[in-house]
FIMARSE-139840 format. One record per residue: x, y, z of N, C-alpha, C in turn; residue number from 1; residue in one letter. Coordinates in steps of 0.001 Angstrom, whole numbers, plus 500000, padded with zeros to 6 digits. Layout:
<atoms>
+--------+--------+--------+--------+--------+--------+--------+--------+--------+-------+------+
|     nX |     nY |     nZ |    caX |    caY |    caZ |     cX |     cY |     cZ | tivex | rodo |
+--------+--------+--------+--------+--------+--------+--------+--------+--------+-------+------+
|      X |      Y |      Z |      X |      Y |      Z |      X |      Y |      Z |   NUM |    A |
...
+--------+--------+--------+--------+--------+--------+--------+--------+--------+-------+------+
</atoms>
This chain:
<atoms>
+--------+--------+--------+--------+--------+--------+--------+--------+--------+-------+------+
|     nX |     nY |     nZ |    caX |    caY |    caZ |     cX |     cY |     cZ | tivex | rodo |
+--------+--------+--------+--------+--------+--------+--------+--------+--------+-------+------+
| 341893 | 225985 | 844518 | 342296 | 224420 | 844340 | 341084 | 223298 | 844504 |     1 |    M |
| 341074 | 222123 | 843896 | 340442 | 221149 | 844082 | 340888 | 220523 | 844924 |     2 |    K |
| 339971 | 219997 | 845965 | 340286 | 218897 | 846677 | 339176 | 217226 | 846332 |     3 |    L |
| 340183 | 216151 | 846385 | 339386 | 214836 | 845870 | 340138 | 213896 | 847199 |     4 |    T |
| 338915 | 213551 | 847463 | 339351 | 212235 | 848601 | 338809 | 211100 | 848191 |     5 |    I |
| 339885 | 209976 | 848334 | 339638 | 208927 | 847799 | 339549 | 207580 | 848663 |     6 |    I |
| 338024 | 206913 | 848605 | 338124 | 206234 | 850395 | 338044 | 204355 | 848668 |     7 |    I |
| 339015 | 203790 | 849232 | 339015 | 202534 | 848605 | 338246 | 201365 | 849850 |     8 |    P |
| 337296 | 200866 | 849163 | 336618 | 199791 | 850125 | 336256 | 198416 | 849697 |     9 |    V |
| 335971 | 197747 | 850720 | 335637 | 196271 | 850337 | 334771 | 195725 | 851181 |    10 |    Y |
| 333284 | 195834 | 851142 | 332067 | 195356 | 851679 | 332216 | 196137 | 853297 |    11 |    N |
| 332233 | 197284 | 852955 | 332213 | 198655 | 854063 | 331056 | 198862 | 854668 |    12 |    E |
| 330020 | 198620 | 854892 | 328625 | 198794 | 854995 | 328308 | 199210 | 856134 |    13 |    A |
| 329173 | 198491 | 857093 | 329119 | 199214 | 858660 | 329680 | 200314 | 858949 |    14 |    E |
| 330624 | 200224 | 858129 | 331582 | 201877 | 858334 | 331065 | 203045 | 857446 |    15 |    N |
| 330726 | 202416 | 856410 | 330537 | 203864 | 855106 | 329933 | 205155 | 855662 |    16 |    I |
| 328721 | 204859 | 856126 | 327644 | 205800 | 856751 | 328584 | 206864 | 857591 |    17 |    I |
| 328823 | 206365 | 858428 | 329358 | 206984 | 859394 | 330929 | 207871 | 858626 |    18 |    Q |
| 331864 | 206869 | 858380 | 332830 | 207709 | 857557 | 332676 | 209115 | 857047 |    19 |    A |
| 331537 | 208902 | 855734 | 331331 | 209912 | 854906 | 330614 | 211162 | 855657 |    20 |    I |
| 329972 | 210936 | 856930 | 329111 | 211608 | 857542 | 330286 | 212601 | 858261 |    21 |    E |
| 331062 | 211908 | 858913 | 332313 | 212720 | 859680 | 333308 | 213739 | 858834 |    22 |    K |
| 333160 | 213043 | 857634 | 334177 | 213799 | 856668 | 333194 | 215215 | 855976 |    23 |    I |
| 332095 | 214839 | 855940 | 331651 | 215736 | 855660 | 331340 | 217173 | 856618 |    24 |    E |
| 330963 | 216549 | 858000 | 331261 | 217267 | 859009 | 332512 | 217954 | 859590 |    25 |    K |
| 333340 | 217348 | 858910 | 334718 | 218095 | 859003 | 335430 | 218995 | 858202 |    26 |    S |
| 335454 | 218515 | 857250 | 335901 | 219308 | 856025 | 335102 | 220604 | 855586 |    27 |    V |
| 335739 | 221362 | 855650 | 335212 | 222801 | 855436 | 335610 | 223287 | 854155 |    28 |    K |
| 336556 | 222822 | 853137 | 336630 | 223160 | 851526 | 335851 | 222596 | 850915 |    29 |    Y |
| 335233 | 222987 | 849307 | 334567 | 222431 | 848833 | 335597 | 221087 | 848290 |    30 |    P |
| 334762 | 219906 | 848373 | 335834 | 218870 | 847791 | 334855 | 217635 | 847144 |    31 |    H |
| 335496 | 216624 | 846724 | 334626 | 215615 | 845899 | 334998 | 214005 | 846811 |    32 |    K |
| 334410 | 213198 | 846571 | 334512 | 212042 | 847408 | 334512 | 210734 | 846833 |    33 |    I |
| 335397 | 210226 | 846013 | 335506 | 208546 | 845220 | 335492 | 207839 | 846103 |    34 |    F |
| 334224 | 207001 | 845946 | 334574 | 205317 | 846643 | 334460 | 204338 | 845712 |    35 |    I |
| 335842 | 203661 | 845728 | 336363 | 202884 | 844708 | 336532 | 201615 | 845319 |    36 |    V |
| 335635 | 201101 | 844513 | 335264 | 199548 | 844717 | 335721 | 198889 | 843476 |    37 |    Y |
| 335516 | 197303 | 844519 | 336288 | 196457 | 843062 | 335277 | 195451 | 842487 |    38 |    D |
| 333749 | 194745 | 843346 | 333245 | 194405 | 842138 | 331754 | 194442 | 842683 |    39 |    F |
| 330851 | 194321 | 841449 | 329487 | 194657 | 841571 | 328558 | 194509 | 842780 |    40 |    A |
| 329081 | 193004 | 843302 | 328285 | 192758 | 844838 | 328919 | 193321 | 845827 |    41 |    G |
| 329836 | 194143 | 846009 | 330165 | 195044 | 847166 | 328873 | 195788 | 848031 |    42 |    D |
| 329074 | 195095 | 849324 | 327920 | 195871 | 850350 | 328007 | 197048 | 850821 |    43 |    T |
| 329216 | 197921 | 849882 | 329238 | 199522 | 850459 | 328057 | 200006 | 849209 |    44 |    T |
| 328142 | 199562 | 848170 | 327588 | 200260 | 846997 | 326279 | 200871 | 847082 |    45 |    I |
| 325392 | 199441 | 847183 | 323927 | 200533 | 847747 | 323679 | 201466 | 849072 |    46 |    P |
| 324664 | 201522 | 849793 | 324536 | 202125 | 850801 | 324917 | 203577 | 850472 |    47 |    V |
| 326202 | 204070 | 849623 | 326577 | 204796 | 848800 | 325741 | 205286 | 847803 |    48 |    V |
| 324728 | 204436 | 847651 | 324252 | 205108 | 846282 | 322871 | 206097 | 847304 |    49 |    K |
| 322328 | 205539 | 847867 | 321230 | 206135 | 849165 | 322004 | 207317 | 849592 |    50 |    K |
| 323075 | 207298 | 849858 | 323818 | 208570 | 850478 | 323896 | 209656 | 849223 |    51 |    M |
| 324103 | 209120 | 848117 | 324516 | 210219 | 846859 | 323061 | 210944 | 847045 |    52 |    Q |
| 321948 | 210800 | 847427 | 320710 | 211522 | 847582 | 321061 | 213371 | 848497 |    53 |    K |
| 321846 | 212925 | 849705 | 321915 | 213798 | 850239 | 323550 | 214627 | 849648 |    54 |    K |
| 324195 | 213536 | 849270 | 325004 | 214803 | 849156 | 326143 | 214152 | 847216 |    55 |    Y |
| 325633 | 215014 | 847342 | 326236 | 215503 | 845124 | 327161 | 215533 | 844966 |    56 |    T |
| 328451 | 215705 | 846265 | 329844 | 215628 | 845734 | 330459 | 213805 | 846088 |    57 |    N |
| 329311 | 212746 | 846009 | 329674 | 211749 | 846247 | 329900 | 211182 | 845329 |    58 |    L |
| 331187 | 210242 | 844969 | 330920 | 209227 | 843476 | 331281 | 208057 | 843973 |    59 |    Y |
| 330952 | 207286 | 843187 | 331172 | 205505 | 842877 | 332129 | 205242 | 841531 |    60 |    L |
| 333161 | 204737 | 842043 | 334210 | 204319 | 840783 | 334178 | 202937 | 841032 |    61 |    L |
| 334513 | 202210 | 839779 | 334887 | 200946 | 839384 | 336794 | 201014 | 839239 |    62 |    K |
| 337234 | 200042 | 840193 | 338472 | 199690 | 840185 | 338497 | 199032 | 838712 |    63 |    N |
| 339239 | 199861 | 837787 | 339419 | 199354 | 836645 | 340768 | 198711 | 836300 |    64 |    K |
| 341369 | 198532 | 837417 | 343075 | 198131 | 837098 | 343524 | 196930 | 837374 |    65 |    L |
| 342363 | 196259 | 838432 | 342239 | 194555 | 838784 | 342253 | 195039 | 840378 |    66 |    G |
| 341606 | 193544 | 840842 | 341796 | 193736 | 842138 | 342876 | 193953 | 843062 |    67 |    K |
| 342171 | 194584 | 844122 | 343268 | 194834 | 845647 | 342906 | 196357 | 846080 |    68 |    G |
| 343481 | 196483 | 846694 | 343428 | 197836 | 847360 | 344306 | 199459 | 846709 |    69 |    V |
| 345567 | 198576 | 846208 | 346183 | 199399 | 845415 | 345903 | 199606 | 844361 |    70 |    I |
| 345344 | 198864 | 843419 | 344461 | 199427 | 842457 | 343325 | 200053 | 842625 |    71 |    N |
| 342874 | 200188 | 843459 | 341603 | 200749 | 843508 | 342014 | 202693 | 843888 |    72 |    A |
| 343052 | 202222 | 844225 | 343909 | 203783 | 845055 | 344379 | 204221 | 843590 |    73 |    I |
| 344659 | 203566 | 842993 | 345654 | 204027 | 841415 | 344234 | 204521 | 840445 |    74 |    K |
| 343303 | 203509 | 840942 | 342173 | 204314 | 839504 | 341365 | 205537 | 840533 |    75 |    T |
| 341419 | 205561 | 841296 | 341340 | 206804 | 842124 | 341937 | 208191 | 841494 |    76 |    G |
| 343156 | 207683 | 841524 | 344666 | 208545 | 841377 | 344132 | 208918 | 840217 |    77 |    F |
| 343661 | 207804 | 838967 | 343468 | 208302 | 837464 | 342506 | 209452 | 836824 |    78 |    N |
| 341375 | 208734 | 838192 | 340426 | 209968 | 837684 | 340569 | 211432 | 838017 |    79 |    E |
| 341281 | 211349 | 838997 | 341831 | 213024 | 839221 | 342629 | 213653 | 838579 |    80 |    V |
| 341855 | 214811 | 837738 | 342847 | 215394 | 836670 | 343960 | 217004 | 837590 |    81 |    K |
| 343229 | 217342 | 838691 | 344157 | 218389 | 838989 | 343621 | 218473 | 840203 |    82 |    E |
| 344381 | 219413 | 840797 | 344517 | 220103 | 842601 | 344904 | 219026 | 843426 |    83 |    G |
| 344403 | 218874 | 844585 | 345026 | 217761 | 845859 | 344084 | 216566 | 845910 |    84 |    A |
| 344837 | 215719 | 846270 | 344145 | 214418 | 846583 | 344549 | 213912 | 847389 |    85 |    V |
| 343729 | 213194 | 848069 | 343902 | 212264 | 849772 | 343596 | 211212 | 849715 |    86 |    L |
| 343910 | 209986 | 850515 | 343567 | 208373 | 850475 | 343328 | 208884 | 851918 |    87 |    V |
| 342289 | 208142 | 852118 | 341781 | 207973 | 853418 | 341038 | 206625 | 853625 |    88 |    T |
| 340595 | 205654 | 854808 | 340485 | 204589 | 854644 | 338487 | 204832 | 855576 |    89 |    M |
| 337707 | 203716 | 855066 | 336046 | 203782 | 855123 | 336072 | 203275 | 856637 |    90 |    A |
| 337497 | 202821 | 857439 | 336927 | 202160 | 858487 | 337321 | 203315 | 859859 |    91 |    D |
| 337270 | 204695 | 859655 | 336806 | 205166 | 860593 | 338337 | 205243 | 861375 |    92 |    L |
| 339296 | 205024 | 860739 | 340809 | 205080 | 861738 | 341172 | 206413 | 861179 |    93 |    S |
| 341014 | 206796 | 860227 | 341935 | 208448 | 860154 | 341136 | 209120 | 860594 |    94 |    D |
| 341772 | 210484 | 861227 | 340935 | 211825 | 861745 | 340991 | 212362 | 860478 |    95 |    D |
| 339659 | 212771 | 860152 | 338890 | 213631 | 858731 | 339063 | 214937 | 859518 |    96 |    P |
| 339347 | 215502 | 860852 | 339763 | 216789 | 861238 | 340954 | 217285 | 860912 |    97 |    Q |
| 342184 | 216574 | 860478 | 343294 | 216569 | 860017 | 343178 | 216891 | 858770 |    98 |    A |
| 341893 | 216713 | 858100 | 342454 | 216915 | 856547 | 342478 | 218565 | 856159 |    99 |    I |
| 341479 | 219447 | 856967 | 341763 | 220677 | 856565 | 343343 | 221271 | 856408 |   100 |    N |
| 343890 | 221115 | 858053 | 345290 | 221358 | 858346 | 346264 | 220824 | 856882 |   101 |    V |
| 345802 | 219691 | 856397 | 346691 | 219183 | 855137 | 346641 | 219802 | 853954 |   102 |    M |
| 345520 | 220113 | 853391 | 344809 | 220887 | 852696 | 345601 | 222688 | 852926 |   103 |    F |
| 345352 | 223193 | 854069 | 345918 | 224639 | 853957 | 347767 | 224324 | 853832 |   104 |    E |
| 348107 | 223448 | 854304 | 349710 | 222914 | 853848 | 349977 | 223089 | 852407 |   105 |    K |
| 348798 | 222276 | 851512 | 348696 | 221995 | 849954 | 349014 | 223560 | 849662 |   106 |    I |
| 348029 | 224317 | 850217 | 348178 | 225561 | 849511 | 348985 | 226736 | 849930 |   107 |    K |
| 349394 | 226245 | 850896 | 350879 | 226875 | 851082 | 352459 | 226371 | 850553 |   108 |    Q |
| 351867 | 225770 | 849548 | 352900 | 225217 | 848621 | 353815 | 223998 | 848679 |   109 |    G |
| 353314 | 223292 | 849736 | 353891 | 222056 | 849847 | 353329 | 221362 | 849091 |   110 |    F |
| 353781 | 219815 | 848570 | 353560 | 218922 | 847554 | 352782 | 217675 | 847937 |   111 |    D |
| 353112 | 217534 | 848955 | 352613 | 216012 | 849780 | 352730 | 216358 | 851404 |   112 |    I |
| 351370 | 216233 | 851722 | 351149 | 216046 | 853064 | 351173 | 214887 | 854301 |   113 |    V |
| 352062 | 214488 | 854653 | 351538 | 213606 | 855417 | 351057 | 213694 | 856901 |   114 |    C |
| 350065 | 212503 | 857737 | 349487 | 212607 | 858456 | 350440 | 211761 | 859147 |   115 |    G |
| 350834 | 212281 | 860389 | 352159 | 211777 | 861156 | 351283 | 211329 | 862532 |   116 |    S |
| 351279 | 209821 | 863297 | 350434 | 209263 | 864584 | 352110 | 209687 | 865506 |   117 |    R |
| 353150 | 210056 | 864951 | 354655 | 209831 | 865627 | 355058 | 211545 | 866102 |   118 |    Y |
| 354575 | 212395 | 865852 | 354783 | 213823 | 866233 | 353828 | 213872 | 867432 |   119 |    I |
| 354235 | 215455 | 868063 | 353366 | 215819 | 868986 | 351818 | 216500 | 868570 |   120 |    K |
| 351128 | 216152 | 869217 | 349085 | 215585 | 868708 | 349054 | 214802 | 868055 |   121 |    G |
| 350211 | 213739 | 867326 | 349456 | 212623 | 866747 | 349473 | 211426 | 868115 |   122 |    G |
| 348373 | 210295 | 867554 | 348947 | 209176 | 868114 | 348430 | 207864 | 867836 |   123 |    G |
| 347975 | 206951 | 868027 | 347948 | 205702 | 867392 | 347219 | 204756 | 868524 |   124 |    K |
| 345637 | 204149 | 868501 | 345268 | 203756 | 869638 | 344698 | 202385 | 868530 |   125 |    K |
| 345308 | 201442 | 868947 | 345193 | 199890 | 868981 | 345832 | 199273 | 867673 |   126 |    G |
| 345889 | 198061 | 867315 | 346429 | 197533 | 866162 | 348114 | 196696 | 866756 |   127 |    G |
| 348170 | 195847 | 866059 | 349119 | 194987 | 866482 | 350067 | 195238 | 866607 |   128 |    P |
| 350632 | 194505 | 868228 | 351942 | 195471 | 868579 | 352975 | 195614 | 867698 |   129 |    L |
| 353584 | 194145 | 866904 | 354585 | 194323 | 865828 | 354480 | 195317 | 864715 |   130 |    L |
| 352990 | 195177 | 864333 | 353048 | 196124 | 863262 | 353387 | 197766 | 863128 |   131 |    K |
| 352990 | 198058 | 864757 | 352811 | 199312 | 865094 | 354374 | 199624 | 865766 |   132 |    S |
| 355261 | 198685 | 866442 | 356646 | 198672 | 866492 | 357487 | 199422 | 865437 |   133 |    F |
| 357341 | 198435 | 864101 | 357589 | 198411 | 862639 | 357574 | 199898 | 862423 |   134 |    L |
| 356003 | 200026 | 862454 | 356015 | 201379 | 861795 | 356204 | 202597 | 862147 |   135 |    S |
| 356555 | 202500 | 863883 | 357118 | 203717 | 864168 | 358592 | 203811 | 864590 |   136 |    M |
| 359147 | 202894 | 864184 | 360636 | 202381 | 864037 | 361012 | 203014 | 862526 |   137 |    L |
| 360596 | 202579 | 861786 | 360622 | 203457 | 860218 | 360417 | 204851 | 860261 |   138 |    A |
| 359128 | 205157 | 860997 | 358936 | 206735 | 860662 | 359952 | 207555 | 861687 |   139 |    G |
| 360356 | 207541 | 863067 | 361058 | 207761 | 863626 | 362770 | 207971 | 862813 |   140 |    L |
| 362854 | 206800 | 862384 | 364674 | 206783 | 861733 | 364804 | 207419 | 860058 |   141 |    T |
| 363487 | 207657 | 859304 | 363243 | 208444 | 858422 | 364211 | 209911 | 858189 |   142 |    T |
| 363796 | 210840 | 859376 | 364593 | 212320 | 858911 | 366491 | 211328 | 858840 |   143 |    P |
| 366697 | 211033 | 859871 | 368046 | 210895 | 859914 | 368386 | 209403 | 858889 |   144 |    F |
| 367763 | 208559 | 858393 | 368581 | 207294 | 857746 | 367781 | 208024 | 856319 |   145 |    I |
| 366667 | 208515 | 855331 | 366746 | 208553 | 854490 | 366567 | 210376 | 854316 |   146 |    L |
| 366750 | 211135 | 855272 | 366954 | 212729 | 855113 | 365097 | 213339 | 854594 |   147 |    G |
| 364285 | 212373 | 854650 | 363050 | 213318 | 854417 | 362190 | 213602 | 855759 |   148 |    I |
| 361772 | 214936 | 855818 | 361604 | 215613 | 857016 | 360009 | 215083 | 857406 |   149 |    P |
| 359735 | 213520 | 857848 | 358550 | 213428 | 858513 | 358906 | 211939 | 859526 |   150 |    I |
| 358058 | 211996 | 859717 | 357925 | 210657 | 861305 | 357177 | 209851 | 861258 |   151 |    H |
| 356856 | 209619 | 859859 | 355084 | 208573 | 859708 | 355575 | 207894 | 858459 |   152 |    D |
| 356601 | 207794 | 857947 | 356496 | 207306 | 856414 | 355633 | 206135 | 856044 |   153 |    L |
| 355203 | 204786 | 856618 | 354391 | 204130 | 856157 | 353026 | 204506 | 856419 |   154 |    T |
| 352304 | 205458 | 857068 | 351101 | 206043 | 856793 | 350225 | 206334 | 855895 |   155 |    N |
| 349071 | 205688 | 855218 | 348738 | 205585 | 854030 | 347793 | 206854 | 854054 |   156 |    A |
| 347628 | 207632 | 855113 | 346588 | 208921 | 855752 | 347540 | 209868 | 854674 |   157 |    F |
| 347604 | 209899 | 853636 | 348538 | 211088 | 853031 | 347639 | 212066 | 851977 |   158 |    K |
| 348189 | 213726 | 851726 | 347628 | 214626 | 850680 | 348628 | 214914 | 849329 |   159 |    M |
| 348071 | 214460 | 848160 | 349370 | 214935 | 847077 | 348648 | 216017 | 846273 |   160 |    Y |
| 349743 | 216701 | 845837 | 349174 | 217212 | 844744 | 349347 | 216655 | 843728 |   161 |    K |
| 348421 | 216829 | 842453 | 347859 | 215892 | 841050 | 349589 | 216044 | 840661 |   162 |    K |
| 350628 | 217388 | 840723 | 351273 | 216846 | 839983 | 352896 | 216119 | 840447 |   163 |    E |
| 352371 | 215643 | 841636 | 353462 | 214851 | 842223 | 353470 | 213154 | 841468 |   164 |    V |
| 351684 | 213144 | 841397 | 351256 | 212004 | 840823 | 351379 | 211385 | 839522 |   165 |    L |
| 351650 | 212981 | 838902 | 351882 | 212475 | 837203 | 353480 | 212328 | 837184 |   166 |    K |
| 354199 | 212703 | 838099 | 355834 | 212931 | 837698 | 356258 | 211526 | 838661 |   167 |    A |
| 355516 | 210727 | 839202 | 356145 | 209653 | 839745 | 355364 | 208345 | 839196 |   168 |    I |
| 356402 | 207734 | 839033 | 355712 | 205868 | 838329 | 355746 | 205189 | 839398 |   169 |    K |
| 354283 | 205097 | 839485 | 354324 | 204189 | 840936 | 354548 | 202274 | 840537 |   170 |    I |
| 355510 | 202104 | 841505 | 355791 | 200713 | 840888 | 355132 | 199495 | 842041 |   171 |    E |
| 354732 | 200064 | 843173 | 354418 | 199125 | 844387 | 353524 | 198076 | 843606 |   172 |    S |
| 353262 | 196905 | 843918 | 352607 | 196001 | 843313 | 351461 | 195353 | 844838 |   173 |    S |
| 351659 | 195776 | 846311 | 351402 | 194866 | 846795 | 350211 | 195745 | 847593 |   174 |    G |
| 350245 | 196764 | 848355 | 348952 | 197256 | 848878 | 349507 | 198866 | 849410 |   175 |    G |
| 349280 | 198978 | 850457 | 349693 | 200246 | 851283 | 351256 | 201219 | 851392 |   176 |    F |
| 352139 | 200139 | 850902 | 353376 | 200585 | 850415 | 353585 | 201650 | 849419 |   177 |    E |
| 352340 | 201595 | 848700 | 352921 | 202770 | 847522 | 352831 | 204336 | 848458 |   178 |    L |
| 352553 | 204193 | 849130 | 352521 | 205709 | 849857 | 353474 | 206131 | 850195 |   179 |    S |
| 354316 | 204931 | 851064 | 356099 | 204899 | 850992 | 356717 | 205041 | 849973 |   180 |    E |
| 356703 | 204508 | 848765 | 357138 | 204903 | 847753 | 356904 | 205654 | 846778 |   181 |    E |
| 355947 | 206366 | 847094 | 355695 | 208043 | 846338 | 356357 | 208680 | 847387 |   182 |    I |
| 356474 | 209272 | 848671 | 356967 | 209763 | 849427 | 358431 | 209571 | 849290 |   183 |    V |
| 358968 | 208675 | 848996 | 360563 | 208174 | 849358 | 360938 | 208906 | 847467 |   184 |    I |
| 360145 | 208661 | 846578 | 360765 | 208750 | 845343 | 360348 | 210591 | 845232 |   185 |    K |
| 359442 | 211177 | 845530 | 358971 | 212540 | 845488 | 359971 | 213295 | 846154 |   186 |    A |
| 360847 | 212881 | 847452 | 361710 | 213639 | 848130 | 362699 | 213528 | 847434 |   187 |    H |
| 363453 | 212804 | 846358 | 364568 | 212168 | 845829 | 364324 | 213189 | 844572 |   188 |    F |
| 363339 | 213385 | 844478 | 363086 | 214232 | 842947 | 362330 | 215798 | 843201 |   189 |    A |
| 362852 | 215847 | 844356 | 362628 | 217594 | 844926 | 361675 | 217964 | 845241 |   190 |    G |
| 360399 | 217531 | 845248 | 359376 | 217809 | 845670 | 359178 | 218474 | 847323 |   191 |    F |
| 358382 | 219049 | 847929 | 358026 | 219516 | 849350 | 357356 | 218988 | 849810 |   192 |    K |
| 358025 | 218380 | 851207 | 356928 | 217306 | 851882 | 356986 | 217816 | 853518 |   193 |    I |
| 355839 | 217637 | 853758 | 355655 | 218026 | 855473 | 354956 | 217087 | 855987 |   194 |    T |
| 354438 | 217359 | 857390 | 353703 | 216256 | 858248 | 352866 | 217155 | 859153 |   195 |    E |
| 352121 | 216922 | 859224 | 350640 | 217415 | 860762 | 350433 | 215868 | 861260 |   196 |    V |
| 349711 | 216002 | 862457 | 349683 | 215211 | 863605 | 348418 | 214802 | 863009 |   197 |    P |
| 348042 | 213585 | 863459 | 346533 | 212796 | 863485 | 347055 | 211640 | 864001 |   198 |    T |
| 345251 | 211339 | 864664 | 345288 | 210194 | 865824 | 344725 | 208839 | 864788 |   199 |    V |
| 345161 | 207603 | 864706 | 344344 | 206708 | 864256 | 344132 | 206058 | 865145 |   200 |    W |
| 342993 | 205403 | 864475 | 342064 | 204281 | 865549 | 342250 | 202713 | 864979 |   201 |    H |
| 341995 | 201877 | 865767 | 341810 | 200999 | 865179 | 340286 | 200634 | 864589 |   202 |    D |
| 340379 | 199850 | 863712 | 338811 | 199206 | 863248 | 337957 | 198784 | 864163 |   203 |    R |
| 336363 | 199334 | 864103 | 335249 | 198829 | 865360 | 334952 | 197709 | 864237 |   204 |    T |
| 334517 | 197617 | 863492 | 333699 | 196588 | 862408 | 334392 | 196316 | 860984 |   205 |    F |
| 334079 | 194993 | 860721 | 334977 | 194426 | 859737 | 336473 | 193991 | 860089 |   206 |    G |
| 336828 | 193423 | 858793 | 338210 | 193021 | 858966 | 339175 | 193874 | 858198 |   207 |    R |
| 340219 | 193797 | 858492 | 341272 | 194594 | 858258 | 341894 | 194063 | 856659 |   208 |    S |
| 341816 | 195090 | 855864 | 342761 | 194571 | 854220 | 343962 | 194477 | 854323 |   209 |    R |
| 344549 | 195234 | 855577 | 346163 | 194676 | 855544 | 346647 | 193650 | 855592 |   210 |    F |
| 347225 | 193176 | 854608 | 348296 | 192036 | 854664 | 349778 | 192096 | 854850 |   211 |    K |
| 350013 | 191702 | 856329 | 350857 | 192155 | 857144 | 352289 | 191492 | 856270 |   212 |    F |
| 352080 | 190171 | 856485 | 353200 | 189193 | 856198 | 353576 | 189668 | 854653 |   213 |    K |
| 352847 | 189609 | 853999 | 352863 | 189773 | 852516 | 353183 | 191443 | 852136 |   214 |    E |
| 353035 | 192058 | 852586 | 353206 | 193650 | 852297 | 354843 | 193972 | 853210 |   215 |    W |
| 355181 | 193516 | 854313 | 356649 | 193997 | 854601 | 357376 | 193720 | 854105 |   216 |    L |
| 357699 | 192689 | 853277 | 358993 | 192801 | 852311 | 359227 | 193790 | 851324 |   217 |    P |
| 357586 | 194852 | 851040 | 357512 | 195302 | 849945 | 358093 | 196909 | 850749 |   218 |    K |
| 357633 | 196858 | 851979 | 357913 | 198277 | 852619 | 359698 | 198619 | 852810 |   219 |    Y |
| 359831 | 197290 | 853395 | 361391 | 197069 | 853385 | 361869 | 197099 | 852202 |   220 |    I |
| 361618 | 196952 | 850796 | 362236 | 197026 | 849532 | 362211 | 198570 | 849381 |   221 |    H |
| 360923 | 199323 | 849538 | 361017 | 200792 | 849148 | 362238 | 201808 | 850500 |   222 |    W |
| 362203 | 201280 | 851611 | 363031 | 201945 | 852565 | 364377 | 201476 | 852244 |   223 |    Y |
| 364685 | 200286 | 851617 | 366367 | 199913 | 851401 | 366517 | 200427 | 849912 |   224 |    L |
| 365369 | 201265 | 849193 | 365461 | 201661 | 848018 | 366371 | 203437 | 848234 |   225 |    W |
| 365708 | 204097 | 849441 | 365819 | 205079 | 849660 | 367280 | 205531 | 849977 |   226 |    G |
| 367630 | 204154 | 851173 | 368810 | 204150 | 851653 | 369816 | 204229 | 850027 |   227 |    I |
| 369861 | 203467 | 849452 | 370621 | 203508 | 848468 | 370926 | 205053 | 847522 |   228 |    K |
| 369319 | 205323 | 847298 | 369215 | 206821 | 846683 | 369921 | 207703 | 847606 |   229 |    K |
| 370098 | 207614 | 848410 | 370644 | 208573 | 849444 | 372186 | 208820 | 849591 |   230 |    R |
| 372580 | 207215 | 849109 | 374014 | 206885 | 849464 | 375208 | 207353 | 848127 |   231 |    L |
| 373573 | 207524 | 847149 | 374135 | 207469 | 845443 | 374184 | 206395 | 844551 |   232 |    G |
| 373749 | 205591 | 844682 | 373582 | 204231 | 844341 | 372439 | 204348 | 843160 |   233 |    F |
+--------+--------+--------+--------+--------+--------+--------+--------+--------+-------+------+
</atoms>
């Protein structure tokens, strides 16, 4: 089975070298890395072009669907034809050591594998307190309220079989809430979902692209959608 890693970027020149090198040192399975950017002047591009001389599995993709992280991720999804697809960030927040375990779960027959910060072995270091509290609350109530066997619903660090992405119509319009939408819809469509522990670290360089106030209602929308679906509405 093929493995593709999607990294949406926006001026990540300060982080991308370390991010790619950490992935290359950590991931033991053959893989491709798609760096998806919005505009030609992105500071990430020249850095990645230099790194392509060393890493032949590294590709630059122009976001073809409109500006924003959600369209960058969807561009990456569309480019992958088969196998497993992982979304991770260029800001070094996600633990690449977990990628091997996630891929092994996919090979065992799971359709989605979620990186979980709120189970044994996982953790979250840094980040705004309110965002962290709401994320933990959503995650820890997910098994009971939505019936989905995971504890970190909002974490974008997830691996999907391409078959799931073909079957699910993504309707999200904000940003990282698309990962929540996919998991909820996939669960009610009968796909097999599991989780592995991961440790999340707040970024050291650059500005976060997470728009808390703008995206929070969209996260709530999909959580409520899941509740209605479970109740049969």
